[in-house]
DOLO-255856 format. One record per residue: residue in three letters; y, x, z of N, C-alpha, C in turn. Coordinates in Angstrom, 3 decimals. Each point is the difference from the previous one (the first is absolute). Layout:
// residues N
[pt ALA; [Y; X; Z]; [Y; X; Z]; [Y; X; Z]],
...
***
This chain:
// residues 152
[pt MET; [-6.869; 173.520; 182.175]; [-0.192; -1.242; -0.321]; [-0.542; -0.366; -1.593]],
[pt SER; [0.628; 0.781; -0.853]; [-0.499; -0.174; -1.410]; [-1.460; 0.257; 0.101]],
[pt GLU; [-0.610; 1.048; 0.456]; [-1.638; 0.640; 0.122]; [-0.623; -1.307; 0.577]],
[pt TYR; [0.549; -0.497; 1.110]; [-0.862; -1.063; 0.329]; [-0.194; -1.261; -0.934]],
[pt LEU; [1.271; -0.230; -0.718]; [0.165; -1.383; -0.869]; [-1.113; 0.277; -1.134]],
[pt VAL; [0.093; 1.167; -0.686]; [-0.366; 0.521; -1.016]; [-1.965; -0.207; 0.442]],
[pt THR; [-0.115; 0.449; 1.169]; [-1.645; 0.096; 0.408]; [-0.249; -1.572; 0.143]],
[pt PHE; [0.613; -1.006; 0.788]; [-0.050; -1.143; -0.115]; [-0.122; -0.810; -1.048]],
[pt LEU; [0.534; 0.216; -0.938]; [0.069; -0.754; -1.339]; [-1.179; 0.367; -0.725]],
[pt GLY; [-0.428; 1.353; 0.112]; [-0.980; 0.596; -0.716]; [-1.213; -0.725; 0.519]],
[pt ILE; [-0.251; 0.180; 1.467]; [-0.926; -0.977; 0.326]; [-0.385; -1.244; -0.182]],
[pt TYR; [1.400; -0.628; -0.080]; [0.352; -1.751; -0.257]; [-0.643; -0.062; -1.208]],
[pt PHE; [0.267; 1.054; -1.076]; [-0.391; -0.304; -1.530]; [-1.495; -0.045; 0.027]],
[pt LEU; [-0.618; 0.930; 0.548]; [-1.346; 0.348; 0.150]; [-0.933; -1.348; 0.417]],
[pt CYS; [0.975; -0.573; 0.951]; [-0.903; -1.140; 0.764]; [0.004; -1.264; -1.048]],
[pt LEU; [0.863; 0.182; -1.011]; [0.186; -1.064; -1.122]; [-1.538; -0.349; -0.416]],
[pt PHE; [-0.491; 1.384; -0.096]; [-1.528; -0.006; -0.963]; [-0.981; 0.075; 0.955]],
[pt LYS; [-0.074; 0.807; 0.968]; [-0.956; 0.129; 1.073]; [0.245; -0.101; 1.324]],
[pt PHE; [-0.587; -0.679; 0.869]; [0.519; -0.118; 1.371]; [-0.146; 0.952; 0.828]],
[pt ILE; [-0.998; 0.797; -0.051]; [-0.426; 0.754; 1.045]; [0.742; 1.548; -0.111]],
[pt ALA; [0.914; -0.180; -1.239]; [0.636; 0.999; 0.137]; [1.391; 0.102; 1.007]],
[pt GLY; [0.166; -1.129; 0.373]; [1.370; -0.029; 0.956]; [-0.400; 0.565; 1.534]],
[pt PRO; [-1.224; -0.467; 0.314]; [-0.379; 0.523; 1.476]; [-0.407; 1.576; -0.347]],
[pt LEU; [-0.508; 0.378; -0.776]; [-0.618; 1.550; -0.471]; [1.367; 0.843; 0.222]],
[pt LEU; [0.870; -0.579; -1.223]; [1.141; 1.036; -0.155]; [1.036; -0.131; 0.983]],
[pt GLY; [0.028; -1.408; 0.625]; [1.044; -0.231; 0.976]; [-0.379; 1.093; 1.342]],
[pt SER; [-1.212; 0.251; 0.419]; [-0.354; 0.468; 0.839]; [0.302; 1.512; -0.292]],
[pt ALA; [-0.223; 0.396; -1.150]; [0.052; 1.584; -0.367]; [1.509; 0.132; -0.036]],
[pt ALA; [0.828; -0.867; -0.442]; [1.495; 0.027; 0.125]; [0.652; -0.020; 1.522]],
[pt GLY; [-0.997; -0.344; 1.025]; [0.670; 0.116; 1.351]; [0.285; -1.512; 0.338]],
[pt PHE; [-0.187; -0.742; -0.753]; [0.798; -1.528; 0.316]; [-0.862; -0.563; 1.274]],
[pt GLY; [0.705; -0.891; 0.637]; [-0.392; -0.456; 1.055]; [-0.877; -1.399; -0.413]],
[pt LEU; [-0.512; -0.658; 0.894]; [-0.837; -1.137; -0.334]; [0.665; -1.060; -0.614]],
[pt GLY; [1.371; -0.245; 0.432]; [0.820; -1.097; -0.459]; [0.646; 0.459; -1.581]],
[pt GLU; [-0.044; 1.122; -0.029]; [0.618; 0.408; -1.531]; [-1.400; -0.223; -0.716]],
[pt ILE; [-1.082; 0.485; 0.238]; [-1.077; -0.033; -0.772]; [-0.268; -1.449; -0.597]],
[pt VAL; [0.281; -0.865; 1.259]; [-0.348; -1.482; -0.226]; [0.942; -0.525; -0.890]],
[pt VAL; [1.384; 0.244; 0.050]; [0.889; -0.513; -0.808]; [-0.054; 0.688; -1.428]],
[pt VAL; [-0.284; 1.136; -0.278]; [0.114; 0.584; -1.478]; [-1.494; -0.491; -0.636]],
[pt THR; [-0.982; -0.147; 0.675]; [-1.259; -0.389; -0.490]; [-0.083; -1.544; -0.234]],
[pt VAL; [0.711; -0.899; 0.690]; [-0.052; -1.317; -0.069]; [1.120; -0.239; -1.211]],
[pt SER; [0.888; 0.433; 0.292]; [1.230; -0.118; -1.166]; [-0.647; 0.292; -1.305]],
[pt GLY; [-0.622; 1.116; -0.101]; [-0.429; 0.584; -1.298]; [-0.957; -1.212; -0.531]],
[pt MET; [-1.123; -0.214; 0.669]; [-0.958; -1.223; -0.398]; [0.655; -1.312; -0.227]],
[pt MET; [0.914; -0.301; 0.690]; [0.567; -1.242; -0.293]; [0.938; -0.136; -0.982]],
[pt THR; [0.614; 1.218; -0.363]; [0.674; -0.205; -1.299]; [-0.827; 0.013; -1.271]],
[pt SER; [-1.234; 0.332; -0.113]; [-1.120; -0.141; -0.806]; [-0.258; -1.584; -0.106]],
[pt VAL; [-0.491; -0.639; 1.287]; [-0.335; -0.917; -0.032]; [1.054; -1.092; -0.363]],
[pt VAL; [1.410; -0.005; 0.326]; [1.003; -0.654; -0.583]; [0.046; -0.073; -1.557]],
[pt LEU; [-0.002; 1.358; -0.516]; [0.150; 0.168; -1.458]; [-1.126; -0.842; -0.680]],
[pt PHE; [-1.094; 0.496; 0.407]; [-1.319; -0.611; -0.462]; [-0.302; -1.401; 0.032]],
[pt SER; [0.252; -0.658; 1.136]; [0.016; -1.534; 0.130]; [0.655; -0.439; -0.829]],
[pt PHE; [1.325; 0.348; -0.445]; [0.563; -0.628; -0.970]; [-0.065; 0.176; -1.517]],
[pt LEU; [-0.299; 1.525; -0.086]; [-0.577; 0.427; -1.366]; [-1.327; -0.043; -0.331]],
[pt GLY; [-0.958; -0.510; 1.050]; [-1.425; 0.116; -0.221]; [-0.406; -1.001; -0.955]],
[pt GLU; [0.436; -1.012; 0.068]; [-0.301; -1.160; -0.672]; [0.303; 0.477; -1.668]],
[pt TRP; [1.349; 0.378; -0.495]; [-0.041; 0.779; -1.108]; [-0.524; 0.924; -0.515]],
[pt PHE; [-0.694; 0.950; 0.952]; [-0.578; 1.266; -0.079]; [-1.314; -0.473; -0.455]],
[pt ARG; [-0.661; -0.817; 0.820]; [-1.366; -0.664; -0.601]; [-0.128; -0.630; -1.077]],
[pt LYS; [1.005; -0.757; -0.460]; [-0.142; -0.675; -1.312]; [0.388; 1.114; -1.079]],
[pt ASN; [0.826; 1.022; 0.078]; [0.200; 0.784; -1.218]; [-0.784; 1.359; 0.338]],
[pt TRP; [-0.865; 0.175; 0.942]; [-0.658; 1.039; -0.178]; [-1.349; 0.283; -0.878]],
[pt GLY; [-0.383; -1.335; -0.432]; [-0.766; 0.273; -1.289]; [0.537; 0.333; -1.127]],
[pt LEU; [1.294; -0.187; -0.134]; [0.632; 0.482; -1.196]; [0.062; 1.618; -0.138]],
[pt ILE; [0.073; 0.567; 1.342]; [-0.059; 1.504; -0.147]; [-1.249; 0.448; -0.028]],
[pt ARG; [-0.969; -0.532; 0.437]; [-1.498; 0.570; -0.001]; [-0.393; -0.212; -1.455]],
[pt ARG; [-0.761; 1.030; -0.460]; [-0.833; -0.014; -1.121]; [-1.103; -0.480; -0.188]],
[pt LYS; [-0.837; -0.010; 1.037]; [-1.350; -0.651; 0.086]; [-0.023; -0.905; 0.958]],
[pt LYS; [-0.598; -1.164; -0.034]; [-0.343; -0.871; 1.069]; [-0.854; 0.512; 0.908]],
[pt PRO; [0.463; -0.191; 1.310]; [-0.721; 0.565; 1.260]; [-1.101; -0.920; 0.123]],
[pt LYS; [-1.049; 0.612; 0.664]; [-1.068; -1.037; 0.553]; [0.542; -0.852; 1.044]],
[pt ARG; [-0.396; -1.415; -0.176]; [0.197; -0.861; 0.807]; [-0.329; -0.027; 1.533]],
[pt PHE; [-1.218; 0.447; 0.201]; [-0.474; 0.359; 1.295]; [-0.532; 1.436; 0.053]],
[pt SER; [0.898; 0.904; 0.430]; [-0.509; 1.131; 0.359]; [-0.358; -0.006; 1.363]],
[pt LYS; [-0.384; 1.274; 0.697]; [-0.453; -0.024; 1.486]; [1.019; -0.115; 0.840]],
[pt LYS; [1.217; 0.533; -0.473]; [1.219; -0.016; 0.727]; [0.742; -1.663; 0.237]],
[pt THR; [-0.119; -0.775; -1.027]; [0.157; -1.279; -0.231]; [-0.762; -0.919; 0.943]],
[pt ARG; [-1.345; 0.501; -0.157]; [-0.802; -0.918; 0.650]; [0.371; 0.218; 1.748]],
[pt ASN; [0.064; 1.239; 0.336]; [0.468; 0.283; 1.284]; [1.051; -0.720; 0.585]],
[pt ILE; [1.210; 0.038; -0.870]; [1.095; -0.586; 0.386]; [-0.187; -1.738; 0.065]],
[pt ILE; [-0.590; -0.646; -0.949]; [-0.334; -1.431; 0.142]; [-1.127; -0.213; 1.350]],
[pt HIS; [-0.815; 0.937; 0.254]; [-0.519; -0.167; 1.326]; [0.780; 0.035; 1.201]],
[pt VAL; [0.743; 0.794; 0.142]; [0.919; 0.174; 1.136]; [1.071; -1.277; -0.258]],
[pt TRP; [0.369; -0.329; -1.289]; [0.871; -1.381; 0.090]; [-0.545; -1.118; 0.715]],
[pt HIS; [-1.545; -0.001; -0.519]; [-0.674; -1.195; 0.270]; [0.006; -0.190; 1.659]],
[pt ARG; [-0.428; 1.180; 0.327]; [-0.637; 0.112; 1.581]; [1.492; 0.005; 1.062]],
[pt PHE; [1.030; 0.706; -0.430]; [1.171; 0.109; 0.802]; [1.253; -0.396; -0.572]],
[pt GLY; [0.160; -0.444; -1.230]; [1.152; -0.545; -0.233]; [1.297; 1.028; -0.339]],
[pt ILE; [0.943; -0.504; 0.156]; [1.377; 0.741; -0.312]; [-0.065; 1.134; 0.997]],
[pt TRP; [-0.475; -0.240; 1.406]; [0.131; 0.917; 0.889]; [-0.839; 1.232; -0.038]],
[pt GLY; [-1.040; -0.219; -0.873]; [-1.003; 0.983; -0.240]; [0.526; 0.972; -0.703]],
[pt ILE; [0.558; -0.429; -1.326]; [0.485; 0.873; -0.871]; [1.197; 0.426; 0.617]],
[pt ALA; [0.936; -0.563; 0.720]; [0.944; 0.591; 0.645]; [-0.271; 1.496; 0.924]],
[pt PHE; [-1.044; -0.523; 0.832]; [-0.409; 0.881; 0.767]; [-0.789; 1.407; -0.575]],
[pt LEU; [-0.498; -0.265; -1.265]; [-0.745; 1.140; -0.746]; [1.344; 0.824; -0.893]],
[pt THR; [1.024; -0.384; -0.163]; [0.753; 0.008; -0.849]; [0.376; 1.632; 0.109]],
[pt PRO; [0.710; 0.305; 1.335]; [0.564; 1.198; 0.319]; [-1.266; 0.996; 0.164]],
[pt VAL; [-1.293; -0.123; 0.139]; [-0.828; 0.693; 0.231]; [-0.887; 0.392; -1.422]],
[pt VAL; [-0.479; -1.041; -0.768]; [-0.915; 0.000; -1.170]; [0.917; 0.075; -1.234]],
[pt LEU; [0.810; -1.348; 0.107]; [0.754; -0.154; -1.278]; [1.323; 0.834; 0.091]],
[pt THR; [1.012; 0.127; -0.753]; [1.117; 0.294; -0.137]; [1.038; -1.191; 0.365]],
[pt PRO; [1.136; 0.107; 0.277]; [0.829; -1.078; 0.308]; [0.423; -0.732; -1.114]],
[pt ILE; [-0.087; 0.760; -1.143]; [-0.011; -0.962; -1.418]; [-1.007; -0.593; -0.504]],
[pt GLY; [-1.466; 0.526; 0.329]; [-0.996; -0.540; -0.168]; [-0.350; -1.400; 0.660]],
[pt GLY; [0.340; 0.141; 1.372]; [-0.364; -1.186; 0.912]; [0.913; -1.195; -0.470]],
[pt THR; [1.218; 0.432; -0.271]; [1.041; -0.961; -0.187]; [-0.335; -0.829; -1.411]],
[pt VAL; [-0.512; 1.028; -1.131]; [-0.529; -0.613; -1.243]; [-1.019; -0.973; 0.165]],
[pt VAL; [-0.870; 0.318; 0.927]; [-1.060; -0.629; 0.177]; [0.277; -1.385; 0.795]],
[pt LEU; [0.827; -0.002; 0.975]; [0.407; -1.286; 0.498]; [0.746; -0.941; -0.849]],
[pt THR; [0.754; 0.593; -0.795]; [0.855; -0.482; -1.015]; [-1.107; -0.644; -0.971]],
[pt SER; [-1.047; 0.367; -0.402]; [-0.914; -0.236; -1.034]; [-0.660; -1.184; 0.576]],
[pt PHE; [-0.221; -0.236; 1.253]; [-0.735; -0.958; 0.661]; [1.016; -1.199; 0.155]],
[pt GLY; [1.337; 0.126; -0.284]; [0.817; -1.178; 0.185]; [0.643; -0.221; 1.389]],
[pt ILE; [0.076; 1.136; 0.871]; [0.604; -0.348; 1.189]; [1.267; 0.006; 0.002]],
[pt ALA; [0.601; -0.973; 0.799]; [1.608; 0.124; -0.157]; [0.543; 1.300; 0.630]],
[pt LYS; [1.170; 0.041; -0.561]; [0.774; 1.366; 0.037]; [0.060; 0.231; 1.731]],
[pt ARG; [0.569; -1.196; 0.520]; [0.199; 0.343; 1.468]; [-1.147; 0.155; 0.800]],
[pt LYS; [-1.176; -0.592; -0.356]; [-1.178; 0.447; 0.813]; [-0.405; 1.483; -0.197]],
[pt ILE; [0.054; 0.366; -1.293]; [-0.261; 1.669; -0.398]; [1.038; 0.609; 0.705]],
[pt LEU; [1.219; -0.094; 0.157]; [1.024; 0.951; 0.669]; [-0.502; -0.193; 1.385]],
[pt PHE; [-0.344; -0.968; 0.852]; [0.028; -0.039; 1.434]; [-1.186; 0.634; 0.185]],
[pt SER; [-1.448; -0.162; -0.934]; [-1.310; 0.436; 0.462]; [0.317; 1.650; -0.233]],
[pt MET; [0.497; 0.483; -0.827]; [0.140; 1.238; -0.405]; [0.661; 0.899; 0.968]],
[pt LEU; [1.375; -0.857; 0.645]; [0.796; 0.610; 0.944]; [-0.835; 0.215; 1.229]],
[pt VAL; [-0.999; -1.071; 0.538]; [-0.732; 0.361; 1.062]; [-0.970; 0.951; 0.001]],
[pt SER; [-0.475; -0.081; -1.189]; [-1.028; 1.313; -0.221]; [0.547; 1.309; -0.163]],
[pt SER; [1.272; -0.024; -0.635]; [0.436; 1.463; -0.026]; [0.671; 0.389; 1.452]],
[pt LEU; [0.313; -0.806; 0.564]; [0.588; 0.304; 1.532]; [-1.486; 0.401; 0.836]],
[pt PHE; [-0.814; -0.979; -0.073]; [-1.202; 0.742; 0.634]; [-0.587; 1.311; -0.208]],
[pt TRP; [-0.196; 0.385; -1.180]; [-0.600; 1.112; -0.745]; [0.906; 1.317; 0.296]],
[pt ALA; [1.600; -0.511; -0.207]; [0.778; 1.109; 0.130]; [0.122; 0.475; 1.484]],
[pt ILE; [-0.195; -0.828; 0.890]; [-0.149; 0.335; 1.694]; [-1.466; 0.715; 0.302]],
[pt THR; [-0.968; -0.669; -0.653]; [-1.254; 0.722; 0.392]; [-0.079; 1.288; -0.629]],
[pt PHE; [0.454; 0.121; -1.212]; [-0.039; 1.659; -0.716]; [0.800; 0.865; 0.804]],
[pt GLY; [1.216; -0.665; 0.175]; [1.092; 0.855; 0.814]; [-0.570; 0.291; 1.167]],
[pt LEU; [-0.546; -0.752; 1.106]; [-0.448; 0.400; 1.095]; [-1.327; 0.820; 0.046]],
[pt SER; [-0.748; -0.266; -1.038]; [-1.232; 0.824; -0.272]; [0.015; 1.580; -0.231]],
[pt ILE; [1.227; 0.113; -0.963]; [0.324; 1.498; -0.299]; [0.569; 0.641; 1.133]],
[pt GLU; [0.785; -0.586; 0.722]; [0.827; 0.477; 0.983]; [-1.181; 0.403; 1.155]],
[pt ARG; [-0.876; -0.831; 0.328]; [-1.180; 0.485; 0.908]; [-0.930; 1.020; -0.533]],
[pt LEU; [-0.364; -0.187; -1.300]; [-0.897; 1.036; -0.762]; [0.745; 1.466; 0.194]],
[pt LEU; [1.464; -0.039; 0.147]; [0.434; 1.270; -0.295]; [0.186; 0.596; 1.431]],
[pt GLU; [-0.147; -1.058; 1.104]; [-0.100; 0.949; 1.273]; [-1.309; 0.729; 0.463]],
[pt ILE; [-0.933; 0.009; -1.077]; [-1.039; 0.740; 0.211]; [0.375; 1.413; -0.342]],
[pt PRO; [-0.494; 1.024; 0.686]; [0.651; 1.050; 0.025]; [-0.571; 0.703; -1.313]],
[pt PHE; [-1.274; -0.270; -0.574]; [-0.526; 0.701; -1.157]; [0.871; -0.538; -1.524]],
[pt LEU; [-0.003; -1.205; 0.213]; [0.825; -0.736; -1.160]; [1.483; 0.251; -0.016]],
[pt LYS; [0.535; 0.114; 1.284]; [1.354; 0.601; 0.242]; [0.572; 1.035; -0.956]],
[pt ASN; [-1.146; 1.228; 0.147]; [0.003; 1.307; -0.251]; [0.041; -0.224; -1.543]],
[pt LEU; [-0.880; -0.809; -0.482]; [-0.215; -0.210; -1.649]; [1.163; -0.536; -0.584]],
[pt TRP; [0.769; -1.090; 0.654]; [1.056; -0.490; -0.522]; [1.436; 0.655; -0.158]],
[pt LEU; [-0.009; 0.876; 1.164]; [1.132; 0.559; 0.005]; [-0.156; 1.654; -0.750]],
***
């Protein structure tokens, strides 16, 4: 039981920072789809909760930590603004697990002034969708004999 708990907590900790770690490592650890979804979503949502409440403070005080002033409109910020104008909160939330990190997506939404309740709900829906999608995809990919032999 303690080995399972250590594995679960290790994957949970990695999901705080990188969403894809949950489905990949959960599958490697032999977790079922339900366990993969729980560990991945709980890791991401912990980051979202922490940074939606700390995000405003982080955004205000980040300038004190940086030595040089960043470019105002880099290619990355232009792409984020383009997604924001085209798809709004749901676009950013949808791309967060795939392109951004849970922390990055939350800080972006916080910087746009979105209410915490909306951030939490949209990120929860997005993380559930992607955790189930990635969990099922990895299970189906491992049913291919060639890939199954590589994985094991």
